[in-house]
N, C-alpha and C positions, 0 to 999 in steps of 0.2 A: 642319375636321379636328382642330385643336388642342382645340376645345371638346369634341369627341367623346372624345378621349384623356383629358382631364381627368375627364369624366363617367364614362368607363369605370374610371379609377383609383379614383374615389370609390366606385363600386359594388363594385369588388373589395375595397377596404378595408372597406366595410360588411359584405360577405359573410364576411370573415375575422374580423369582430367586433373590429376594432382601434379603432373610434371609441368603444368603451366602452358602447354602448347595451345590450349584453347583460350588463354587469357589474352585480352587485347591491350593489356597494360603491363608496364614493368616499373621497377623502382626508379630507373632513370627518367622514365616518362613522368612519373608522379613528381619527382624533384624538379623537373623542368616546369611543370604546371604550377608547383608551389612558388617557384621563383618568378614566374610570370604574373601570377595573381598578386603576389606581394608588391611587385614593382608597379603594376598597371592600375590597381584598384585604390581608390581613395581610402585613407585611414578612417575617415568618418563614416564610410559606407557600411551599414549594419550587415550586409550580406558577405562582406569580406571575411569576417572572422568565421562565419558558418561555413564558407567555401573551404578556407584553410583547414578547418577541423575535419571536413570530409576527406580532404587530401591526406592529412596526417593519419587519419584512421586507416585509409586505404594503404598507405606506406607501411604502417605497423603490421597490418595483416599480411602484406607481401613478405616482409621479413619473417613473420611467423610461419608462413608456408615453406620458406627455405629451411627453417629449423625443423619443421615437421618432416620434410623430405629427408633431411640428414638422419633423423631418428628413424625413419622408415628403412633407409638403407642399412642402418646399424642392426635393426631387428631382423631384417631380411638376411644379412650376413650371418647373424647369430643362429637363425633357423637353419642356415646351410652348413655352417662350420662348427657350431658349438658342440654338437655331439662328437664330432671327430676329435676336437681338442680335448674334450673330457676323456675320451678312450685313451688318447695319448698320455695324458697325465696319469691315468689309472695304471697304465702299462708301466710307466716309469716307476711308479710307487711299488708295483709288484716286483720289479727287477732290482729295485734299490736294495743293496745289502744292509744289514745292520752294522752301521759304522761305530766303532769304539768311540765312546764319548768320555772315557775316564783317563785318557792319555794326554798328559800335558808336558811340553817340552821342559825338562827339569833344569835346563841350562838358563832359562829366562830369569833375569833378576826380577826382584820384587816390584820395582818401579814400572818396568815394561809390562809385567804381568797385570798390574793394577790398570794400566792404560788399556790393555787388551780386554780386560773385564768390562770396562766402561763402554768400549766400542761394541762389544757383543751385546751389552744391555741395551744400547741404542737400537741395534739391529733387532733384538727381541721385541722391543716396544713397537717398532714399525710393523713387524709381523703380527703381533697381537692386535694392533689397531686395524690392520687389514682383515684379520679374522673376525673381529667385531662387526666390521662393515659387511662382510659376506653374510654373517649370521643375521644381521638386521634385514638384508635383502631377502634372505630365504624366509624369515618370519613375516615379512610384509607381503609376500607373494600372494597369499590367499586373499588378503584384503585388497590388494591391487587388482586381482582378477575380478573380484566383486564390483569394485568401483568402475572398472573398464566396462563391464556388462551394463551397469546402470548408465553410464555415460553414452554407450552406443544405443541404448534404448531411447534416450532423449534426442540423440542426433538424428534418428530416423525421422521423427516428426519435424525437427528443425530444418532438415534438408528440404522437405516438401514445401515448407513455408518460404524458404530462401529461393527455391526454384520458381515459385509462384510470384514472388516479389521481383525476381529478375525478368520474368516474362512481361511484367507490367512497365518496365522501364523503356525509355525511348532509345532505340538502337541507332537512330540517325541523328543524334544530337551533335551540334557544332562543337568543334574543339574549343576548350577553355570555358565552356558554359557549365553552370551548375548541373544541368541535366546530364552532361557527360561525366562529371564527377560522381554523381549518384549511380550512374550506370556502372562505372568502374568499381565503386564500393560494393554494389550488389554482386558483381562477378567475383570479386575477391573474397567476399563473405562466403559465397557458395563454395569457391575453390578451397578456401581455408578449412571449412567444415568437412568437405570431402577428404581433404588431406588428413585432417585429424582422424576421421573414421578409418581410413585405410591404415594409418599408423597404429591406431589402437587394435585393429584387427590383426595386424602383423605382430604387434607386441603380445597379443593373446595367443596367437598361433605359435610364436617362438618361445613362450614361457617354459614349456617342458624341457626344451633343449637347453635354455639358459639355466634353469634349475639344475640340470644334469652337470653343466659345466661349473656352476657354483659349488655343487657337492664335491666334485673332483678338486677344485681349488681349495675347498675347506680341508679336505683330507691332506692335500699337499702342504698347506700352511701348518696343520696340526703336526705333521711329520717333521717339518723344519723347526717348529717351535720346540718340539720334544728333544730333537737333536741338539739344538742350541742351548736349551735349558740344562741338558746333561753336560755339555761342554763347560757352561758357566759354573755348574756345581763343582766340576773337577778343578776348574781354575781357582775358584774360591777356596776350596780345600787346600790346594797347593799354596796359595797366597797366605792362608792361615798358618800353615806349617812354616813357611819362610819367615813370616812375621814373628811367630813364636820363637823360632830359632834365633833370629836376630835379637829379640828381646832378652833371651837367655844369655846369648853372648855378651850383650851389653851389660847385663846385670852382673855376670861373672867377672867381666873386666872391671866394673866399678867396685865390686867386692875385693878384688885383688888390689886395686889401687887404694882402697880404704884400709886394707890390712897392712900395706906397705907404709901407709901414713901414720900408723900407730907409733907413738913415742916421739913424733916430729912436732914441729911448731904448730901452735894453735890454728893459724891461718891455713896451713896445709891440711890439717885434719878437718876443719870446717868445710873446705872446698871438696874434699874427698867424700865427706858425708853427704853434702848436697848432691854430688854426682850419683851417689848410690840411691838416694831418695828419687832423683830424677829418673834413673834407670828403672826402679821399681814402678814408677808411674807409667812408663812406656809399656811395661808388661801388662799393667791394668787396663791401659787404653786398648791394647791389642785384644785382650779378652773381651772387653766391652764391644769391640767392633764385631767380633764373632757372634755375640749375643744379639746385637742389632740386626745382623744379617739373618740369624735364625728367626727373629721376630718378623723381619720383612717377608721372608718366605712363607711363614705361618699366616700373616695377615693377607698376603696376595692370595694364598690358597683359599682362605676363608672367603675373601671377596669374590673370587671366581666361583666358589661353591654357591654363594648366595645369589650371584648373577645367574648361574645356570638354573638354580631352583626357582628363581623368579620367572624365568622364561618357561620353565615347565609348568609352574602353577598358572601362568597366564594362558598357556595353551589349554590346560585342563579346565580353566574357567570358561574359555571360549567354547569348548566342546560340551561341558556339562551344565554350564549356567550356574545360577544361584541355587544349588541343591545342598542337601544335608551333607553329602560327601565332601563337597568343596568346603563347606563350613568347617568340618573336622580337620581338613587339611590346613586351612588358614589358622585355626586355633592352635594346632600343634606347632606350626611355623612361628606364630607370634610368641610362643613360650621359648622357643630356641633362640630368638634374636637377642643379641647383647643389648643392654640398656643404653640409652642415650647418654646417661651420666657417666658410665664407664668409658664410652667412646670419647667424650669431651675431656675426661680426665687423661686418657692416654695421649690425645693430641696435644693438650696443654703441657704434659710432662716432656714430650719430645721437642716442643717449641722452646721450652726453657733450656733444654740440653743443647739445642742448636745455638741459642743465644750465648750460653756459657762457652761453647766451643769457639764461637767467633771471637769472643774476648780472649780466650786462651791463645788463639792464633795471632792476635795482635801482640800479646805479651811475648810470645816466642820470637816474633819478628823483631821486636825491640831488643831482645837479648841477643839475637844473632848479629844485629848491628853493633852491639857493644863488644861482641867476641870476634868481630871482623879482624881486628888487630890484637892478637893474644898478648903480645908484649905490653901494649898500652893498657890492656885490661889488668894485667898483673901489676904494672906500675901504679895503677890507680888503687889497687888493694894495698900496696906497700907504701903509700903516700905518707902515712904517719909513722912508719917504722924506721929504725936506725939503718945506717949503711951496712952494718955487719949482718943484721938480720936479712936485709934485701939480698946480700951476696950469698948467704947461706941457704936460703929457701927459694930464691928466685927460679932456679931451674925446675925445682919440683912444682912450683905453682904454674910455670908455663906449660909443663907437661900435663898437669890436670886441666888447665884452661883449654888446651888443645883437645883433650878428651871431652870436655864439656861442649866445645864447639861442634864436635861430631854428634854428641848427644842431641844438641839442639837441632841440628840439621835433620837428624832421624825423627826427632819429635815433631818437627814441622811436617814431614812427610806422613807420619802416622796420624797427626791431627787432621791433616787434609783428608786422609782416608776415613777417619772417624767422622768428620763432618759430612763427607759424602754418604757414608753408611746411614747417618741420621737423616739426611735429606731423602734417601731412598725409603727409609722406614716411614718417614712422614708422608711421602707419596702413597705408599701402600696403605697406611692407616686412613688417609683421606679417601682412598679408593674403597676401603672397607666401610668407612662411615657412609659414603654416598650409596654404596650397595645396600647397606642395612636401612638407610633412610628411605630409599626407593622401595624396598621390600616392605617396610613398615607403612608407608603411604598406601601402597597397593592393598595391604591387608586392612588398614583403617578405613578405606573407602568402601570396602565390600563386606566386612565381617558383620556389621550391624544389620545388614539387609539379607543375610543368608540364614536359612532355617537351621536351628540348633538340634532339632530332633523332629520326629514325626508328629503330626497333629495329634491332639488329645483324643484318646479312645478309651474304651472300657478296660483295656489291658493296663492302663496307668494305675488303676485302683487294685487291680488283681496283683500287680507286682509290688505293691506297698508292703505287705507283710514279709515277703521274702527279703526285700532290701533292708527293711528295718532289722530283721533277725540277723542278717549278715553284717550290717553296720555295728550292731551292739552285741556281737558275740562276746561272751565273757572273757575268753582267754586273752585276746590282745589287750582288753581294757585292764585286766588285773595286772598284766605285765607292765602296762604303761603307768598304772597307779603306783606300783612298787618302784619303778624307776623314778617316778616324780617324787615320792617320799624321800628317796636316797639323794636325789639331786637337791631338793629343798633343804634338807638337813645339812648337806655339805656346801651350801652356798651362803656366805654371809650377806650377800646383797639381797637375795630372795628373803632370808629371814628378817632383814632390816625392813624391807618393804611390807612384810606381813605385820610386823610390830607397828609400823606406821599406820596400816589400815586399822588395826585393833585400837590404836590411840584415837583415831579419827571417829570410830564408832563409839568409843567411850565418851568422848568430849562432844558428841553431836548435840545433846541438850544445852550445853553451855554455849556452843556456837549459835544455836537458834536464839537463845536469850540475848546474846550480844547483837545479833542482827536486829532483833526487836528493839533493843535499847538505842540503837543508832537512829531510829525513826521517831523517838519521843519528842525531840526538839525540832523536828522538821516542820516548817510551815511558819514559824514565828521569826519575824525579821531580825530581831535583836539577838536571838540565840542560835538561829540555824547556821549551818556551815556545810560547804561542800566536802569538807573532810569527813563528815559523818556518812555521806554517800559513798565516798571512797572506802571507808571501813566496812560498810555493808557489802559492797561488791567483793572486797577481799575475803570476808568471812563466808560469803556465798560460794566463792570459788573453792575455798578450802572444804566446805561442807559437801559439795557435790563430788569430791574425789573419793568418797568412801568406797562404794561398790565398784565403780569403774576401775579404780586402782587395784582392787583385788583381782579382777579379771585380767588386767594388764600384767600383774605379777605372775599369774599362772601361765599366761601366754609367754612371758619372758622365760620362764623355766622350761616350757616346751621347746623353745627355740634352740635349747642346748641338746636336744634329743638327737638321735642318729638321723642323718639326712634321708635315709631310705625308708623311714617309717612313715607310710602314707597316713596312718591314723594320727600320728603326732603332728604332721604337717597340717592336716585338715583341722584338727582341734586348735592348733596354734593360730591359724588364720581366722577361724571362727571366733575365738576368744578375742583376738586383737581387733578385728573390725567391729564386732559387736560392742566391745568396750568403747570404741570411739563414738559409735552411735549413742550408746548409753550415756557417755560423758556429756554430749551435747544436750540430750533430752533431760538429763538430771540437772544440768545447769539451768535450763529454762524452768524446770519444776521448782528448784530452790529459789529462783527469782520470784516465783509466784506464791511463796509462803505468806500466810496471813501476817500483816504488818511487816512484810519483807521489803526488798528494794523496790519492786514495782508498785506495790500498794501504798507504802508509806512515803517513799521518796519521790516517785514519779506521779503520785496522786491519781492512780487508776482507780475506778470505782471497786470497792471491796467485793460486791456481789459478782461482778463480771470477772474479777481476777479469780475468785473461788470457782466459778463455773469453768473457766479455762483450765484451772489447776486439775479439776476433776476429769475433764476430757483428756488431759495430758497423761494422767495416771493410768487411765484405761488404755490409752495408746501404747504406753510403755509395756503394759502387761501382755498386749497382743503382738506388737511389732517386734519387740526384742527377741522373743522366743522364735517367731517365724524367721527373722533375719539370721539368728544363730544357726538354725537347722538348714537354711538355704545356703549359707556360706560354707558350712561344714560339708554338705553333700556335693556342692559345686567343686570344692577342692579334693574331696575324696574320690569323686567319679567325674573328672573333667572331660573325658571323651564323650560321655553321654550327657553332659551339661547337668550333672547332679542326679540323673535318673528320675524316677517317679517321685521319690520323697523330695528331692530338690525342687522339682516343678511345682508340686503342691505347696511347698514352703514359700516359694516366690509368689504364688497366687495369694496365699494367706497374708503375706507381707503387703502386697499391693492393695488387697481389700482393706486391711487395717489403716493404711495411709489414706485411701479414698474415704473411709468412714470418719476418720478424724477430721478431715477438711470439710466434709458435709456437715458435721456436728459442731464445727468451730463457731464460738460466739460471734455474732455479727459486728460487735464494736471493733474487732480486730481489723475489719475492712477499712475503717477510717484511718487506722495506723498505717495500713498499706498505701493509702492515697498520698501520704507524705512523700513517697518516693517519686511521684509523677506530677503532682500539681502543687500550686501554691496553697498555703493554709486557708485563705479565704475562699478559694475556689472549690473546696471540698463540700459540696452540697449534696449531690446524689451518690457519692461513693462509687462512681463508674469503674474506676480502676480497681478498687477493692473488690467489687463484684466480679469483674473479669478475672482477676487473679485467683479469687476463691473458686470460681467455676473451673478454671484451668487446673488448679491443684486437685480438685475433686474428681474431674473427669479423666485427666491424664492417666492416673493409675488404673482406672477401669478400662481405658483403651490398651494399656499394657497387659491387662488380664486377657483381653481378646487376642492380643499378639501371642501370648503364652499358649492359648488354646490352639493356635495355628502353628505352634512349633517354634516360635521365636523367643525362647526362654532367655538366651544370652542377651538379646536386645532389650528385653523387658528389665532384666537385672541391671544392665548398664544404665539405662535411662532412669530407673528408680534411684540408683545411687547418686546420679547427677542431680536429680530432682531434690533429694534430701540435702545434698550439699548446697544447693541454691537456697533452700529454706533456711538452713543454718547461717548462710552468708547474710540473708536479709534480716534474720533475727539479730545477728551481731551488729549490723548497721543500725537497726532500730534501737538497740541498746545504747550505741554511741550517740544516736540522735537524742534520745531521752536524757542522757548524761549531759550533753551540750545544752539542751533546753533548760535543764535544772540549773546549771551554772549561770546561764543568761538570766534566768528568773531571779536567782539570789542576787546577782550583781545589780539588776535594775531596781529591785525593791530597796537595796541598801543605798543606792544613789538617791532614790526618791526620799528615803528617810533622812539622809544627810542634808538634802536641800530643805526639808521641813524643819530640821533642827536649826539650821543656819537662819532661816527666816524667823523662827521663834526667838532665837537669841537677838536678832536684829530688832525685833519688836518688843523685846524684854518681856516675853510671855513665858508661861509655865510649859515645859516640854512634856510633862506627864500625860497630857491629853492628846499627844500626837497620834496620828493614824498608825496603828500597829496591826494592820491586816495580815492575814495569812497569805502565802505566796501563790496559791493556786488561781486566784482571781486576778488576772492580769491581761485583759483584752488587747492592750497596746503591744504586747509581746509579739503578736502576729505580724505587726508592721515593722518590727525592729530589724535593722539591717543585719545584726548578728544572726537573727533567726533565718533571714533570707539567705545569708551566706551559708549557714548550716544546711538549709534545704538544698542549695546548689551542690555543696560537697557530698551530701547524701545521694543525690542523683548521680554524680560522677562516680562515687564509690560503687553504687549498685550496678551501673553499666559496666564499669571495668571489672568488677568482681564476677559478674555473670559471664562476661566474655572469657575471663580466665578459667572459670569452672568448666565451661562448655567448649574450651578451645580444642581438646583432643577429639571432639566429635565433628568439628568442622570438616576434616578431610572426608568423612563419610558422606557429607552432603554433596560431594562431587559427583555422586551417582545421578543427582538431579540433572546434571548437564547432559546426560544421555537422552533425556526426554525433550525432543525438538518440538517447539510450538509454531514458530513461523520464521521466515527468512527475511533478511535485510541485506542491502548492498552497501558496502563500505569501500571507500577508495584508499588503497594502500600503495604508496610509491607510484602514484599515477595509474594504477590498475584497479579496475572494479572487481572486488571479490564478494562472493556470496557468503554471508555469515549467518549461522543459525542462532536464533534466540531460544534459549532453553528454559525449562522450568526452574532451573537454578538461578538464571538471570532474573526471572520474575520474583522469586523469593528474596533474592539479594536486593532487588529494587525496593520491595516492600519493607524489608528490614531497614534499609537505609532511610526510607521515607519516614518510618515510625521513629527511628532513632533521631533523625534530624528534627522531626516535629517536637519531640521531647526537649532536645537541646535548644531549639529556638525559643521555647517558652521559658527556659531557666537561665542559660548562659549570658544572654544580654543583661539580665538583672545582676548576675555575679560580676560581669564586667563593669557595670555602673558602680557597684559597691567598691571594687578595687580601685577604680579611677578616683573616686571621692576620698577613700581612706588612705591609699598608698601614694597617690600622686597629687593630692590636694587640688583636684579639678573641681570647679564649681558645679553644684548639682544640675543646673539646667544643661551645661555643656556635657556633663557625663551622660545625662539622659539622651541628648541629641546623638552622641557617639554610639550609645548602646542601641538606639533605634535604627541607625544606618547600618550597624553591624547585623541587626536582626533582618533588615531587608536583603543585605548581601547573603547572609546565610540561607534565607529562604530561596533566593535565586539559585545559589549553588545546589541546594538540595533538589530543587525542581529539575535543573539541568542534569544532575547526576542520575536521578531517577529515570528521566526520559531517555538519557544515553544508555542506561542499563537495559531499558526495554526496547532498544534498537532505534530510538528516535534520532533524527538528524534534521538539519535545516531544510534539506530538499524535501523531506517527508512531512514537515509541518509548515511548509509555506502556505498551504491553504488556510491553516489556522491563523497565521499571521495576517493573510489577506482578509479573512473574515473579520479579525479583530480591528484591522485598519478601517474596514467598511463600517463596522459598528461604532468606532470612535468618530467617524465622519458624520454619522446620522444621529446616534443617541447616547454615546458614552463620552462625549467631550467634557461634560460636567465632571464625571468621575475622574477622568484623566487630569483635568485641570485641578481638581482638589488633591490628587496625588502629588503632582508636581508642586503645587502650592505648599503641601506638607513638607516636601524636601526643602523648599526655599525657607520655610519657617525653621526647620531644623539647623540649616546652615547660617542663615542671617540672623536668626533668633530675635525677631520682633516681639515674640512672646516666648516664654519659657515655662516649664512646669514649676508651679509655685508662684507665678506672677499674679498679681491682682489686676484684672482688666475690666473694662466696661465696653460691651458690644451692644449697640442699640440702647435699649432701656434695661439691660441686664448687666449687673456687676457680680463678680465672683472670682474664684481662684482657679487657675488652670491646673487640671489634674492629670490629663492625658493628651498627648499629641500623636494621633494615629494616622493610618494611611489616608483615610478619607475625611475624617472630621476630628475636631478637638473638643474635649470635654471640659466644661466649665461648671464648677459647683458654686451656686449662689449661697447667700447667707441663710437661706431656709434649708440648706442641705439638699436642694434639688439639683439634678445634673442636666445641663443644657448642652446638646450636641450642635456645634457650629461648624458648617462646611469650611474647610481650610481656605477656600478661595476668598471667603469674606475677609479674612485677616490680611490678605495680600492686596486685594483690589478695593476693599472698603475702608471706612474710617474706623480707627481703633484707639481707644484710650487705655494705655498701659500705665498703671500707677507705680510700677516698680521696674521700669525698663532699664534705665541707667542709674537711677538713684531711688532707693526705697523711702526716702524722706518725703513726707507729705505734710501739708499745712492743715491744722485743725482750727475751725472758726466757731467760737461760742459767743452768743449774745445774751447779755444780762440786763434786765430792766429794773431799776429801783424807783421808789416812790419820790414824788417831788418833795423837796425839803430835806432830803437825805444829805449826809456828808459825802460828797463825791470823791474827795481826796482819799478818805478812808475806804470807801467802797472800791475804788480802783486799786488801792493797795492790797485789799483782800483778794481781789481777782488775780492780781500779780503773784501773790504768795501761793495761791492755789495751784497756779501753773508751775511755779518754780519748785514747789515741794514734791510734785509728782515725779517718780523716777523715770518714766518713759519720755518725758518732755525734754527736748534737747536744750542745752545751755546756749548753743550757737546753732542757727540764728536765735537771738534772744526773743523771748515772748514780747509781743507788742499789745499794749492795752490802751485803748482810745475811747474818749467820750465823744460820740459822733453826732448825737441829735437829741433834741427835746421832743420826745414822742407825744402822742395824744394822751397816753396813759402813764408814761414812765420816762425816766432819764436813762437812755440806752448807752451801755458800756459794751465795747466789742473786744474780745480776746482772740488774738491770732498767735498761735504757737505751732511748733513743729515736732513731730515724732517720727521714729525710724521705721516702725513696724506698722505696715498698712492694716494688717488684720487685727490690730489693737485699737483702731480708731473709735469704735463704739464704746468699748469698755473704758477707754481712757477718757473720752468725753463725759461718760456717765459719772466716773470717779471724780473728775474736776467739778462738775456741776454740784455733786453732793457735798464736796468740800466747801464750795462757794456758799451754798445754801446754809450749811452749818455755821460757817464764820459770820455770815451776815445776820443770822438770827442771834448769835452770841453778841454781836456788836449793836443790836437793836435797830438795824437797818431793815426796812420792810421792802420786800420784793413787790413791785407794783403789780396790780391786777387791773383788768379792763374796767373803766368807769363809764356810766351812762347818766346823762343829765335828762331829767323829766320836766318839761315845762307845762304848767297848768294855766288855763284861761281864767284870769282873775277879774275879768270885766263885769261879772255878775256873781252874786254869792252862790256858794255851793249848796246844793239841796242834799242834805244828809238825812236819811230816815232809818229808823230801826223798826223792823217788822218782825213780829213773832209769827212763826210758822205753825199752823194748827197741827196738833198731833194726828198721826195717821193710824 
């Protein structure tokens, strides 16, 4: 029968043409064709590369056919022989007697026994790895069969297309022509796919036989592993006995030597004592080795247990899917897993011990070198002793030195074994850590998406009375209260905490008064201080501790209860977690006290603060009770996820959260915008509206999830949502504190400048501006505020990622939703890669995060360059702009790559863009590259005063397409960047901001010109903005029609002060001329009358009307 199957397989293979007999081409023929084409065709011929590619593809397919044929032969042989081999192995196992594994050759010395143990451990590791490989093959068998059937379905249609393609090729093509090459390629493609189909058929047919053989091999390996583990255990027990015996012998010998040294010379006694201590350390090391080996066996057993359980859970998950039963299994296993903190602590402890052991081995090696010559060792000890002493104790010291030499040699052997035991323990702990981490990742990816209980039905409400009656049965509560009273009265720590709570409650009115007192001086520049704000924050923190601390105290007392008391555990967790929620909410509520930190120090409107405080009080009254009952019943009944009461409590908790955010005052939205946009950009509060909507509707969506049975998922997301809100509240508090410090600093600097100017002018300082601090519009443009905004953004992004980090593995389930395919080239091979829903969400997340960072980080970089590296503002702006372009490019490329985009797939877009540039976008591209030229060459910079055409102003922005110039009327003119590169441009402050000011003064005829010119000179010299070098130039240039004209030419450094400076100089000149009695000329007109005849002058009375 097997021969018939093999013959049938060969006939089937021949009928499919997979043996290559019907192919008209071979590898050698293709190699000859490649050599001929390479040598005969011109390198510049475009058809050469295309022809060589066809040849190379044909050659690769021919090699693939050979591999497929080898695989076919292997599967065919397995189908024929695998069952027989499996039966043979099974028979051997049935006939194999139970070999004794507890007998060890007692004559083996300890050193040889240790070497034999290491050899057997190496063999055991090989067998275990082989067993893991076989288990993996068996576990992948079902998936492999499914993928084979899917591939065979696709090959059926593909073979029809290839056969049709081959029928269209020219069979009479001349040798060496492209037509022949394409004919070869079509033949080989058809043969390759036929070979693959036959191989896959044979693999599918032989799978039962191969699985039978794998099962037999698995049983054989399990038998060999068990036998070898038994031998190792016996060997390790024997080595432990030998090592302990040697340690006892050494310790006894050292004790005898110590006893004999009694009454002898001090050096003899000291060396004998050192040997005794050394011998005791050997015994300690031997005991530690046994402890490490026990821990190694325990860790290995636990790792194997978790690995087996993970495989079992994976199989159950594949069979049952995301059902309630699987959810219960995952939750139970999640509780059993050791914490990551414990695992890291164990690994770190073993790593430290390995380091200490390595250092100890070096010290022992050094001492063995010193003891290599015992006589020299003793002579060194007696170097400072008399000859009589050396003669009397020399022999005793030599004897003790020889004993120490033996001790050191034994210590080196034991330390080597000690280090080896630590290394094995470290390996087993890493294996356990990897098993636990893999198990935890599997659970994390699926637990949130699995139903916790059945969907909500009427039974939920009918079960409520029974669950409440059972949970609050009097007997266990009375016992718990009695135990609590005894525990509290017997614990000084608990009593101290209760006294502290009582003190806080008693002094609450005084604390509120202190908080109010810190805000009385807030706002006035001369008396305000940031220290008052710090005091208010401290008093607020102390005040909010009252009731949360009471709950934490009772939770601490419950933690000392018996561990098997489910009621105490549930009550402890409920009090602990609710106290943490209460602490955060109470802190916010204390911040919102009338005349508290927010209202008095941060200058929030009193009515809005009061409204927010009222909403928060109502939220505490509903949310905290719901959260307490939800947590209590979730821990009391974890298998049913809290039961009916827990489910209703979770729904009430979610509803209270949604209601609070729905009713939250609208002005809070403006505060939220600070996390995402610049201060001046907050016009429509887009981000505030978006966050408010999400916070309000997300709990309602979780309520819907609870209705469908996803109670655990809703509870987890609610906890993360509240943690995120607390995070953003803390960041907002830090932002307000930073803004207040900046406001105080700016106003004090402004007041100091006013005082200095007043002192310089010898004026009274009492009339100086003493405005309150809240009115400071320039603070929005302050670099400190911009830096604070950037740090707020970074903190919010980093904190959000940290809070939601343990949920990210659960998003891996999105990778199972395939949307479309793409082809990627890996190591020269084209692979089909699926683009999943997870890739789309990741790309969207990267795009959103990148958009936010692009808007804020370049500004932060500009500030750092200007403040920390003393880079000029225009250069810093140029660097920040280039970085913005680079970041934009990186984000776009990353998003497109995440969505499966590649150069080959977007070539059409590039071609269309090129065509658009050629016809209609050349101006836009020219402006873009002109902008880059402006940024690098800097013919204009932000802050420069320029004149373009008939418009003068200051450059405020250099963007991708155009540059913004603000003229003296505060109007903004957008100028395409191309005009600055190709057109004429007047930059008043390009290389030197010094400009000349020209003022013309006309005085009346007959004036004292020397005195007038001196007045003009003094006006220029006295002005603080006029430069002393170059010196002002005053000239008398012409006798005008109406005046004697004096011209003043002087220089000032600040271009934007030209108008104000010219006005101030003219005012000074006018005042000085008036004081000197010099008249400023005014236009004169001469009227000439015709006097050749007398003038006729008449006075006529007009009649009354």
